[in-house]
C-alpha positions in Angstrom: 196.5 -152.2 0.1 200.0 -151.2 -0.5 200.7 -150.0 -3.6 204.6 -149.8 -5.3 206.0 -146.8 -5.9 208.1 -146.1 -8.5 210.3 -143.3 -10.4 207.7 -141.7 -12.9 208.1 -142.0 -16.4 206.8 -138.8 -17.8 206.8 -140.8 -21.3 204.5 -144.1 -20.3 201.3 -143.3 -22.2 199.7 -144.3 -18.8 201.2 -141.8 -16.9 200.6 -139.2 -19.2 196.9 -139.6 -19.8 196.3 -139.8 -15.9 198.3 -136.9 -15.7 196.1 -134.8 -18.7 193.2 -136.1 -16.9 194.6 -134.2 -13.0 195.7 -131.5 -15.0 192.3 -131.0 -17.0 190.2 -131.9 -14.0 191.9 -129.3 -11.6 191.7 -126.7 -14.3 188.3 -127.0 -15.0 187.5 -126.5 -11.1 189.4 -124.1 -10.4 189.5 -120.2 -11.6 191.7 -119.1 -14.5 194.3 -118.2 -13.4 194.2 -119.5 -9.9 195.4 -123.1 -11.5 199.2 -124.2 -10.3 199.5 -127.8 -11.6 202.8 -129.1 -13.5 202.2 -129.9 -16.9 204.1 -132.6 -18.2 207.8 -129.9 -19.3 207.4 -128.9 -14.9 207.5 -132.1 -13.9 210.4 -133.2 -15.9 212.2 -129.9 -14.6 215.4 -130.7 -12.7 214.5 -129.7 -9.3 211.2 -131.7 -9.5 211.1 -135.6 -8.1 208.0 -137.2 -9.6 206.7 -140.5 -8.6 204.3 -143.0 -9.9 202.0 -145.4 -7.4 200.8 -149.0 -8.5 198.5 -151.3 -7.6 200.0 -154.5 -9.6 200.0 -153.2 -13.9 197.1 -150.2 -12.7 198.7 -147.0 -12.2 196.8 -145.3 -9.2 198.7 -142.7 -8.4 201.1 -139.6 -8.8 202.9 -137.3 -6.4 205.9 -134.9 -7.0 208.6 -132.9 -4.2 209.8 -129.6 -6.2 212.5 -128.2 -4.2 212.0 -124.6 -3.7 215.3 -124.1 -1.6 218.0 -126.4 0.4 215.5 -126.6 3.2 211.6 -126.4 1.7 209.9 -128.1 -0.9 206.6 -128.3 -2.3 204.1 -131.4 -3.1 203.0 -131.4 -6.4 200.8 -133.3 -8.7 199.7 -135.4 -6.3 196.1 -137.3 -7.9 194.7 -140.4 -8.0 193.0 -142.4 -10.2 188.9 -141.7 -9.3 188.0 -145.7 -9.8 190.6 -146.6 -6.6 190.0 -143.6 -4.6 189.4 -144.0 -0.6 191.4 -147.1 -0.6 194.7 -145.5 0.7 196.6 -145.0 -2.2 196.8 -140.9 -1.9 197.6 -141.2 2.0 201.0 -143.8 0.5 202.1 -141.4 -2.0 202.1 -138.5 0.5 203.5 -140.8 3.0 205.9 -141.6 0.6 206.5 -137.4 -0.4 207.1 -136.8 3.0 209.7 -139.3 3.9 211.6 -138.5 0.1 211.5 -134.8 1.7 213.0 -135.7 5.4 215.8 -138.0 3.3 216.6 -135.0 1.5 217.1 -132.7 4.7 214.4 -130.5 4.0 212.7 -129.2 7.2 209.5 -127.7 5.9 207.3 -129.0 3.0 204.3 -126.9 1.6 201.6 -127.0 -0.9 199.0 -124.8 -2.8 195.9 -126.6 -3.4 192.4 -125.4 -4.3 190.0 -123.7 -2.3 186.3 -125.0 -3.6 184.5 -128.2 -2.5 185.4 -130.3 -5.1 189.4 -129.7 -3.3 187.9 -130.6 0.1 189.0 -134.5 -0.1 192.7 -133.1 -0.8 192.0 -130.7 2.2 191.0 -133.9 5.0 194.2 -135.8 3.3 196.9 -133.3 3.7 195.5 -132.0 7.5 195.9 -136.0 8.7 199.3 -135.9 7.3 200.2 -133.0 9.8 199.3 -130.1 7.2 198.5 -127.0 8.6 197.3 -123.7 6.9 200.0 -121.0 6.2 199.8 -118.3 3.9 201.3 -117.8 0.3 205.1 -119.1 -0.4 207.2 -119.0 -2.8 206.0 -116.7 -5.3 202.3 -117.5 -4.9 199.8 -114.5 -3.7 196.7 -114.1 -2.0 194.0 -116.0 -3.9 190.4 -116.8 -2.4 190.7 -119.7 -4.8 193.8 -121.2 -3.2 194.5 -123.1 -0.1 198.0 -123.1 1.2 199.5 -125.5 3.3 202.5 -126.7 5.1 204.1 -128.9 7.5 207.0 -128.9 9.6 209.4 -131.9 9.1 211.9 -131.3 12.4 209.1 -133.0 14.5 208.5 -136.2 14.6 
């Protein structure tokens, strides 16, 4: 199944609803102070590129790339609609973010996600796309509720 990736419209009510669900669910599954999901204002920042994934007219995924430096980016706001999971949409969005990061000349792409069981499908997705465990980066600190992953973009 192929989805269409579009530049995200953070004013579209469908996008707002899915992002609200993403942030609410992530915060509900994470210890207080350990949730790092971007809100709408964060996604509208000039250093963030945001995309949505569509299956026809159904919004099925979101994802963002935050620029940390000239050669390092962070995957943010990865979320797939619950009813469309395990159909490859998350992988397609992650592939798009990786391709965009490379096109922008980034050498490394990192991310933070929760360490709890709720996040295990995300861990599997990221590791299947070449991300490996790393330490905290760009202002994050060691936290037993967080898992940090990175991928070198200079190779194949």
